[in-house]
Structures are given as C-alpha cells and as structure tokens.
C-alpha positions as CSV (number, residue, x, y, z in Angstrom):
1,M,-63.8,-256.0,-152.4
2,S,-61.4,-256.8,-149.2
3,Q,-57.9,-256.0,-149.6
4,P,-55.3,-258.8,-148.6
5,V,-54.3,-258.7,-145.1
6,Q,-50.8,-258.5,-144.4
7,P,-49.0,-261.3,-142.5
8,P,-48.4,-260.6,-138.8
9,N,-44.8,-259.7,-137.6
10,Q,-43.5,-258.4,-141.0
11,P,-40.4,-257.1,-141.0
12,Q,-39.4,-253.7,-140.9
13,Q,-36.9,-251.6,-142.5
14,P,-35.0,-249.3,-139.7
15,F,-35.1,-245.9,-140.4
16,G,-37.5,-245.1,-142.9
17,G,-36.7,-248.4,-145.1
18,Q,-33.3,-247.6,-145.7
19,P,-31.3,-250.5,-146.1
20,V,-28.6,-250.9,-143.3
21,D,-26.3,-253.2,-145.1
22,G,-23.1,-251.2,-145.8
23,N,-24.1,-247.9,-144.1
24,P,-21.2,-248.1,-141.3
25,Y,-23.9,-245.3,-139.3
26,A,-27.3,-247.2,-139.3
27,G,-28.2,-247.4,-135.8
28,Q,-29.6,-250.3,-134.0
29,P,-33.6,-250.3,-133.7
30,G,-34.6,-247.3,-130.9
31,Q,-31.3,-245.8,-131.0
32,P,-30.3,-242.0,-133.0
33,A,-28.2,-242.3,-135.7
34,P,-24.5,-241.2,-134.8
35,A,-23.6,-237.6,-136.5
36,A,-22.1,-238.4,-140.1
37,P,-18.6,-236.5,-140.0
38,T,-18.2,-232.9,-141.7
39,G,-14.4,-232.3,-142.3
40,N,-14.2,-229.8,-139.3
41,P,-12.4,-231.4,-136.2
42,Y,-13.8,-228.4,-133.9
43,G,-18.0,-228.8,-135.1
44,Q,-20.5,-229.5,-133.1
45,Q,-18.0,-229.7,-129.8
46,A,-19.5,-228.9,-126.4
47,P,-18.7,-225.6,-125.2
48,G,-15.7,-225.8,-122.6
49,A,-14.2,-229.0,-125.0
50,P,-10.8,-229.0,-125.2
51,T,-10.6,-227.5,-129.2
52,G,-6.4,-228.0,-129.7
53,N,-6.0,-224.3,-130.1
54,P,-4.2,-223.0,-126.3
55,Y,-5.2,-219.9,-126.8
56,G,-9.1,-220.3,-127.7
57,Q,-11.9,-219.0,-125.4
58,Q,-9.7,-218.7,-122.1
59,A,-10.8,-218.1,-118.5
60,P,-9.8,-214.6,-117.9
61,G,-6.2,-214.9,-115.8
62,A,-5.5,-218.1,-117.8
63,P,-1.7,-217.9,-118.8
64,T,-1.5,-217.4,-122.5
65,G,2.1,-217.6,-123.5
66,N,2.5,-213.6,-123.9
67,P,4.0,-211.8,-120.7
68,F,2.2,-208.3,-121.4
69,A,-1.0,-209.6,-122.4
70,G,-4.0,-208.4,-120.3
71,Q,-2.5,-205.2,-119.2
72,Q,-4.1,-202.0,-118.4
73,P,-3.8,-198.8,-120.4
74,G,-1.0,-196.6,-118.8
75,Q,0.6,-200.2,-116.6
76,S,4.0,-200.3,-117.1
77,A,5.7,-203.0,-118.3
78,P,8.3,-205.8,-116.6
79,F,11.5,-204.8,-116.2
80,G,10.5,-200.9,-116.6
81,G,9.5,-200.6,-120.1
82,G,7.5,-198.2,-120.7
83,A,8.4,-195.8,-117.4
84,P,10.4,-192.8,-118.0
85,F,13.3,-192.3,-116.8
86,A,13.8,-189.8,-113.9
87,P,15.5,-186.6,-114.9
88,A,19.6,-185.9,-114.1
89,P,19.8,-183.3,-111.1
90,P,21.5,-180.4,-112.2
91,A,25.0,-180.2,-111.5
92,R,25.7,-177.8,-108.6
93,D,28.6,-175.2,-109.2
94,N,31.5,-176.2,-106.7
95,I,33.7,-172.7,-106.5
96,L,36.0,-173.7,-104.3
97,L,36.7,-176.4,-106.6
98,G,37.0,-174.4,-109.8
99,V,39.0,-171.7,-108.1
100,L,41.6,-174.4,-107.2
101,A,41.7,-175.8,-110.5
102,A,42.7,-172.5,-112.1
103,L,45.3,-171.9,-109.7
104,G,46.8,-175.2,-110.9
105,A,46.4,-174.9,-114.2
106,A,48.3,-170.9,-113.8
107,V,51.3,-171.9,-112.3
108,V,51.9,-175.1,-114.8
109,A,50.7,-172.9,-117.5
110,G,52.7,-170.0,-116.7
111,I,56.0,-171.8,-116.1
112,L,55.6,-173.6,-119.8
113,Y,54.7,-170.4,-121.0
114,G,58.2,-168.7,-119.5
115,V,60.2,-171.6,-120.5
116,I,59.0,-171.2,-124.1
117,A,59.4,-167.0,-124.2
118,G,63.2,-168.0,-122.6
119,S,64.2,-170.1,-124.8
120,I,63.5,-168.0,-127.7
121,E,64.2,-165.2,-126.0
122,R,60.8,-163.5,-127.3
123,E,57.1,-163.9,-125.9
124,V,54.4,-165.3,-128.8
125,G,51.2,-164.2,-128.8
126,Y,49.6,-167.6,-129.3
127,A,51.3,-168.8,-126.2
128,A,50.0,-166.4,-124.5
129,V,46.5,-167.2,-125.7
130,G,46.9,-171.0,-125.1
131,V,47.7,-170.2,-121.1
132,G,44.6,-168.1,-120.6
133,F,42.4,-170.9,-122.8
134,L,43.8,-173.9,-120.9
135,V,43.2,-171.8,-117.4
136,G,39.7,-171.2,-118.1
137,F,39.3,-174.9,-119.5
138,A,40.5,-176.6,-116.5
139,S,38.6,-174.3,-114.1
140,S,35.2,-174.7,-115.6
141,K,35.2,-178.0,-116.2
142,I,36.0,-178.8,-112.7
143,G,34.2,-176.0,-111.4
144,G,31.1,-175.4,-113.3
145,S,30.4,-172.3,-115.4
146,N,29.6,-170.0,-112.0
147,P,30.4,-166.6,-113.0
148,A,32.8,-165.9,-109.8
149,I,34.6,-169.6,-111.2
150,I,35.5,-167.3,-114.7
151,G,36.3,-164.0,-113.5
152,A,38.9,-166.1,-110.8
153,A,40.3,-167.9,-114.3
154,A,40.5,-165.0,-115.7
155,V,42.7,-163.4,-113.1
156,F,44.7,-165.8,-112.6
157,S,45.3,-165.9,-116.4
158,I,47.1,-162.5,-116.1
159,G,49.4,-163.7,-113.2
160,A,50.0,-166.7,-115.4
161,V,51.1,-165.0,-118.7
162,Y,53.1,-162.7,-115.9
163,L,54.7,-165.0,-114.3
164,G,55.7,-166.6,-117.9
165,Q,57.4,-163.2,-118.7
166,L,59.1,-163.3,-115.5
167,V,60.4,-166.7,-115.9
168,G,61.5,-165.6,-119.3
169,I,63.3,-163.1,-118.0
170,S,65.1,-164.9,-115.6
171,M,66.5,-167.3,-118.1
172,V,68.0,-164.9,-120.2
173,L,69.8,-163.2,-117.1
174,S,70.7,-166.2,-116.3
175,D,72.4,-167.0,-119.7
176,L,74.0,-162.9,-119.5
177,A,75.2,-163.5,-116.3
178,Q,76.2,-166.7,-116.5
179,I,74.4,-167.7,-113.1
180,P,72.4,-170.8,-112.1
181,F,68.6,-170.0,-112.9
182,S,67.5,-171.0,-109.5
183,E,69.9,-167.9,-108.1
184,V,68.5,-165.7,-110.5
185,I,64.7,-166.5,-108.9
186,G,66.0,-166.2,-105.6
187,D,68.9,-164.0,-104.6
188,H,67.9,-161.9,-107.6
189,F,64.4,-161.7,-107.8
190,G,64.0,-158.0,-107.4
191,T,66.2,-157.5,-110.6
192,V,64.4,-159.8,-112.8
193,T,60.9,-157.5,-112.0
194,E,62.9,-154.2,-112.4
195,A,63.8,-155.7,-115.8
196,W,60.2,-156.6,-116.5
197,S,59.4,-152.7,-115.6
198,Q,61.5,-151.4,-118.2
199,E,61.0,-153.7,-120.7
200,A,57.1,-153.8,-120.4
201,D,55.7,-152.2,-123.7
202,F,52.2,-152.4,-125.4
203,M,52.7,-155.9,-126.4
204,T,53.6,-156.9,-123.0
205,Y,50.4,-155.6,-121.7
206,L,48.5,-156.8,-124.6
207,F,49.7,-160.4,-123.8
208,L,48.2,-159.6,-120.2
209,A,45.1,-158.7,-121.7
210,L,44.5,-162.0,-124.6
211,G,45.8,-164.4,-121.6
212,A,42.4,-162.8,-119.7
213,I,40.3,-162.9,-123.0
214,A,40.6,-166.4,-123.7
215,A,40.5,-167.6,-120.2
216,V,36.6,-166.5,-120.4
217,G,36.2,-168.6,-123.8
218,G,37.9,-171.8,-122.8
219,A,35.5,-171.2,-120.2
220,K,32.5,-171.1,-122.0
221,K,34.2,-173.7,-124.2
222,A,34.0,-176.2,-121.2
223,G,31.0,-175.1,-120.0
C-alpha cells in the first residue's frame, strides 16, 4: 500500500521546528542563533576585552593606582619609608670648652657666694654645695663627661668657694673699717688673706670639700 507523497517545497520551520513568531533570538535560516543574556555582564567575554574592572588582568608594569604595588622584598618605599635612619655620630668631648666653662662658672658662682656670705656675715653649706654643682654641671654640659673636665671642675669649685670666702671677708672688713669694698680688695688684699687664715676652721675646709664633691655630682648629672 503506498503512502501519500508530500507536496514539493513544503515550508520548513527554522531551527528544529521552533516557532519564530515572538522569539527575538531566532536567527535567519543558515545563521547561528545569538547567545541569550545570562545576567552576568562579564560572562563569555573574549580574553583581553575590557571588563569594566580597571585592575583586572593588568599586564606587569601597568599602573595600578597603588604606588607601593609590585615592590620586591627588601626594596625601600618612596620617601625613605622603611629605610633605617643612620645613627648620629657620638659627640666628642671638648676639653678646652669644658675647662673654660668651669672657669667662668667658678668666677660667677664664687662672687655670688661671697656676696651672700658677706651679707649675712656667715657661710652657708648649701651655698657651697650649689657653687660646686653649678660649676660641674656647666663644664660637663658644654665640654662633655671627660675625666679631665670633671677634675678641672672639682678644682675650680674649690677655688670658687675660696673666692667666695675672701669676698665675704672683704665685705665684712669694708663695713668695719668704713672704707669702700674696692679699696679693701685692691689695697688690703694681704690683710684679707691673713684674716681668712686666722678665721679658717674645720667648717671652712669642709665647705671647700663640699664644693668639690658637688662639682663631681653636677658633672655626672649633666653627662
């Protein structure tokens, strides 16, 4: 029994018989259908195509906006960040400046000590200690903590206390003799030293020693 013969040039449905009406993605006969959107704007993009991410798949050496990106380990950062600071060279002792500072401080402190002692007509142990401390501190602060500077400060402190004692005695003699202080120092200095020798006792020498000890302490404090 024979089957009915299909009429020639029967219209065919494109792409497996799917209807094309209402299908926006149906292609023309012989052309591949475009891919439907997946919702991922970066899906199925060709390599090297712009993705909208300025940092994605950048070539080596391309600017990234991070000035420290791509640095090798141990490489210093710009502006010296991470580079260790060079240690400051140690300060050298200046013996000459230290000795001169001790001498100047001894003269000033000795005169002040003498004015105080002459005003109250007695010596004060704390004042002698202050004289020595000032001399030692000034010398070591300017010249350093060299042992020679400390020794000079101790010697000058003894001289400063002695100078103060002479100034104090001169002020007392000036009041007793009713003569100017400058005349006592200039014309009767021998009388002043003789009076010091006669009045010197244990406390007098103790104040000299206190000045020297305080000078060593002041120098160590400054150093």
